[in-house]
N, C-alpha and C positions, 0 to 999 in steps of 0.2 A: 410571647409577651408577658410582661410582668402583671400579675393579677390572676394568671391561670387561663386566660383564653389563648387557645391555640390558633395562631394566624398562619401556620405553615401546613400545607398538605403535600401528599406525595405527588411527584410529577412523573412523566412518561419518559424522560431522558435520564439514562444511567451513564455515570463516568467509571471507566475501568482504568486503573493505572497501567499502563503498556509494559512497565517493567516489573514492579512489585505485585501487580495483580489484584490490588485492593479495590472492591466494587463499592461505589457509592451512587445512591440515587439523588438526583438533583431535586431540592425541594422547590414548591411553587408557593408563592404567597397569596393569601387571601385578599380580597379588595378592601383593605383597611386604609382609607383614604388618607388619614392623617399621618401614616408612617412615610418618611422621606423616600425610601425604596419604592414604595407602591405610587406615591404621589408623582415621582419623576417618570414612573412607567406609563402612567395613564395622562401625564400632561404633554409628553413628546408628541403623539399622534395628533392632539388637539392644536398644539403650537404649529406644528408642520403643515396642518389642513388649513388653519387660518392664515398662514403666511402664503400659502400657494393660492388661496382663494382670493386674497387681496392682490397678489402679484397679477392675477388674470382679470381683476375687475377694473373696468375703466374709471370708475367713480371712487376708488378706494382712498383717494386723497381727501374725500369728504367724510369719511368715517370719523366718528367722535368717541370719546371714552368718558364714562361718568361712573361715579361711586355712590351707592345707596346704603346708607347705614341705619340699622334699627335704632329705634329711640331709646329702648331700655336694654342693658346688658343682661345676660343670663348667669345667675350664680352657679358655681359647681354643683353638680347633682341635681340641676333644674331642668327644665323643659328646652333644651338646646334643639332638639329634633323639631319641635313645634315652630320655634322661632325661624329655623332655616326653611321649613315647609312654607310657612306664612309668607316670608319674604320672597320666595320662589314663585309662589302662586300670585302675589301681587304683580311682580315683574312680567309674568306671562299675560295677566289681565292688561297691564299698562301697555304692553306691546301691541295689543289690539286697539287700544284708545289712540295710540299716537298716529295711526293711520290716517286719521281726519287732518293732521298737521302735515301730511306727506313724509312721515318719518317711520323707518323701519328699524326693528331691533334684530341684531344678528347674533349676540352672544351674551350669556349670563354665567358668571363664576362666583361661587361662595367662598368666603374666607371668614375666620373668626380668630380673634387675637386673645390671648390670656394675660392678665394683669390683677394686681391686687386693687382693692377699692381705694387705698391710699394712694397707689400710683396713678389711678384714674381721677383722683380728685373727688371721690364720692364717699369719703369717710363720714360725712353727715348723714348718709342714707343707709350705708351698710357698715358692719365692723371692719376696722382698718385692714385686717388680714384676709378678708373674705376675697376668694378667687372668682373673677368676673370674666365671662366670656362675651366679647361684642362681636355680633354678627353683622357682616356688611357683604355687599355684591359689587363685582366689576361688570360693567355693562358696555357693550359696543353697539352704538346706534348710527343710523344713516339718514340725515335730512336729504330726502331725494330732490328737493328743489330749494331754492334761496328763499328763505323766511324773512319777511319784513320784520322791522323792529318790534311793533305790536304783535305780530304772530309769534315771535320768538319769546318774547315776555309771557304771552298767554300760554304757550307750551310749557315753559318752565314753571309757571304758577300752577297749572293743572297737573304737572307731574308731582310736584311737591304735595299738593293736597291729596292726590290719590295714594300715592306710596306710603304716606304715613311715616316716613323716615327722612332722615336728613339727606338731601339731594346735592350733589356737587358735580357740575360739568368740569371735566378736566382738559378740554380742547381736543385737537385732532390726535388720532392714534399714531404715535411715533414709534413705539417698541412693543411687539406682541407679548414678548416675556414679561414685561411689566404688568401686564393684564391678566394673562393666564398664569396664575400663581399656584403655589401650594395651598391647601385650605387652611393649614396651621403651620406656624413657623416651626422648623426643627428644634430651635431652642425652647420654645414653649412645650413642645412634646417631651423634651427631656426633662424639663423642670416639673412635669406633671407627676402627680403621686400614682401609685398603683390603682387606687379606686378611681381616680380621675380617667386614667387610661382605659379601664373597663367601662366607665360610664361614656367616655367618648366613642368606643367601639360601638356600643349598643344604640347610641344616639345617632350615629352617622351611618349604621349599615344599610345598604341598599338605598341610599340617597344619591340623587344626581347632583354631584358637586359643580361640575362643568358642564354646560349644555349649550349646544348650538341652536339658534332660533332662525326662524324666517328663512331668507334666501341661503344663508350658510348652512342651515339644517337641511334644506332640499339638495344643496350641492354635495354635502356629505353623505346623503342617502343615496344619491345617484352613484357616488363613488363607491359605496358599500354594494350596491346591486351589481355593479360591473365587476365585483371581486377585486377591487384595486385599494391600495393604500398610498399615503405620501410619506416618503422617506428622503433623507439627504444622501445623494450619490456622491462619492468622493471621486473627483477628477484628477488626483494627483497634486503634488506640490501644496498639499494642505487646502486646496480649494474644494468646493463642493456645491452641488445645486439640488434643489428640491424637485423631486420627480414623481410622477404617478407610476406604480409598478403593480404587476399582478401579485395577489396573495397566493400562498401555497396552500393548495387545496388538500384537506386530509380525508375527504370522503371518498370512496371507491365507487365506480360506477355500477349500475345495476347489472347483475349477470344475465338476466333475460329481458332483453328490450321489448318483447312483446307482452310482458306482464303488465297488468294494469297498475298505474301508479299508486293507487290507494289499496291494492291487494285484491284478493278474490271478493266478487260482489255476492249479493244474496242468491242470484240466479246460478252462480257458479258453484259447482261441487268442490268442497274442500278435500283435498287429498288426505289420505290416511298415511301418517308418518310414523315409522317404527323407531325403536331406541337407537339403533345404529344410524338411522338418517338424521335423527335429532342431534346426535353427537356431531355428524358431519356438518349440518346445517349451522350449528352453534359455532364450529371451527371456522366456517366460512364467514360468520358474521362478525368474528372478532378481527380487531385490526392486525395487519401485518406485524410479525414479531421479529425482534433482532435487525432492525434497520441500522446499518452502520453509517452514521452521519460524517464521519471524518476523524481526524487526529488533530488535537489541540497543540498549542506550543507548549514547550516544557514548563511545568508548574511545580512549586515547592508546596505541595498539597498533603503529602503523606510521610515525607521524610525530609531532612535537611539537604538532600540532593534532588535537583529538579528532573522531572520525567514527563513524557508526553501524556495525554490522557485520551483514551478512545471514547468517543461519544456514541451512544447506541440508543435507539428509540425502541420503547416497548421490549426491553430486554427480558427474555425469558429463556434460561438454560435449557429447560425440557423442550422447547421448540426451536432449538439452534439448527438450522439447516447446514448442509455441507457447504454451501457457498458463503454463507455469513461466517461460519467458523474458520474457513480458509482466509477470508479476509481479516478476521481477528488475528489469526496466528501470523500472518504476514506483517501485519502492522507492528505486532509484538516483537517479531524477529527484527524488523528494521529499528524499532526503538531500543532493543537490546544492543544491536550494533553501535547505535549512537552512544549508548550508556558506557560501553566497553571503551570506545575511542576516547571517551573524556576521562578514562582511568578511575571511573566511580567504583565504589567498593560492591561486593556482591550484594544482591537485593536483600537477602536476609540480614546482612550486617546493617544495611540502612534502615531496615524496619526495627532492628534491635536498638539502634541508637534513637530512633523516633519513639519507641516505647519507654526508653530511659528518660527522654525528655517529658513524656506525658507523665511518668511517675514522679517527676521532680528529682530524678536521680542525677540529672546534669543541669547546669546552669546555662543560660543563654549564651554566655561567653564560651563556654566549653562547646556548645552545639555549633557555634559559628566557627570556631577554630577547627573542629573536626570537618565541618563542610569545606572550609578553605584549603585544609591539608589533603583533602581526598584526591586532588590531580596529582599529588607527589607520592603517593602510596601505591605500590605496585604488588601484585600477586606473583608469588614465588613459583608458580607453577612452570615458568619458563626456565631453562638452565642457566641463562645469563640475562643481564638487563639489555636495553637497547644499546647499539653501538655509540659510543662517545658520552654516554651518561655516567656519571661517576657515583658509585655507591658510597652511602654515608654510614660510618661505623656508629655503633650504640654509644660509645664513649663521647662523641661529638654532639650528641643530642641533649637539650636541656630537658628540666624535669616535666615541663608542660607537653612538649612534643612526645617525650616517652610515654605519658599517659595516654595520648591520643592514639599512638602506634600500638599500645598494648590492646586496644580495642579490636584490632584486625590481626587475628591469630596467623602467624607465619608470613607476615608482611615484611618488606624490606623498603627502607627510605633511600631514595636516589636524589641526586642533583642533576637537574635536566641540563643537558648541553645547550648553551646559548645559540640562537640563530646567527649565522654570519652577517656582518654588516651590510654586505651587498644585497642581502635579502630584504633588509628594512629599506634600502635606498630605492627599491624596485616598487615600493608600494605607492599607488598613485593616490595622493590626498585629494585631488580635484579630477571629477569626471571630464572627459574631453568636451562634451557639449557645455558643461558649466564654464570651462576655461575659455570656449568660443565665445559664450555670452558675455563673460566679464571682459574679455579683449574688445568686443564690439562696443560694450558700454564705455570702456576707458577711451576709445577712439571718438565715440560720439560726445563725451565730455570734453575731450580736447579741442574737437571742431567747434563746439559751442563756446568754449572759452576763448578761442581764436576770434570767433566773430565778435563777441562781446568786447575784446580788447580793440579790435578795429573800430567798433561803433564808438567807444569811449575816446579813442584818438580822434575820430572824425568830429565828435561833438565838441571837443576841447579846441580844435581848428577852428570851427564855426564861431565859438564863443569869442576866440581871439580876434577874428575878422569883424564881427559886430562890434567889438570894442573899438 
């Protein structure tokens, strides 16, 4: 991040290029809530959880949404942390006060907007170019019973007096995404200066920006105790459904089931462990190394030519087992076969082009042309080209193509033989089941149109008889 704060730390997943062999450790972002990537990561489980909670709640149609805004904005470099904490504490205390009205508070999410004093119409109180941050909270609450007009008025008045901020009821909850938002708009973050970003980092570190309350909090706690999470499961054809699934556990079970869960007690004699046993125990306590998670789709990650990436957890070449090494070699062999079938250049040539691009020795247009020309450049290790393909002489090439071919020593340019017309004719553009559904739909529309035509004719005849 600009300003010198490191927001990235090393992760435990390593990506290895299946063809070129480049090893890259995937970074993990720290919990910097105002960065869009982190905000989206933290927002998704809260949105999914709240949607599923409301879907299973019989009184979800009575949930209401309100906004509480602090009375005074906070100038940049001011006490933004104190303003957020004060508003959060007041909402927590207000959640206890609302019980006497039969109202339960379910969620609280903090936001802050960034504008100048002139844009906020406060140039009479601050210099016009002063950056002001205005803190407000989105709240979901549930009136558990029907409140009479006098009770509702008393509830609103008590809330306004206690919160000490602007209070606005926005009616029933219609869309969860409009309530569980990012704490800061991405455009505001981009417009902030380096000093502001560092100040925001320190002012929001370890703060609970979005927090479930009341019944929703207990529901989320039960979900966590069962080791479950809420995700959207794709059902095909673009459809999906929120479901609870088991979390993947990273902890290994205890090696000795008879050992006390808290370790040796005072009455038990502690065993004497020598150096070799200490090393063995340390190795056993470390997480398993070199877990091959799978192979990704081809990516343009390290060269202009796409290649699959091996995903390995806890990568440690010194602890590479025979089984893991075999899996890695097999995936690399398969990826290299795909690479050769696509007529891609030798891996070292691909890396050479990538290095030239990094050193600004090639323009973006030259890189694109090299990547597009790759399927037409063949290695001359074969005695002849494929049957039916026509070799192109150097005199027939223009200067641009010659410069590209010059990067691949010993290469020959050929013109691929076009596929026969019958081959194209055999490609099914519609799957059989889709054609069947379309035919059924057309028949249904035809039947409906015939019924409507019959009805219109009957109605017109009745009108004539009545006349």
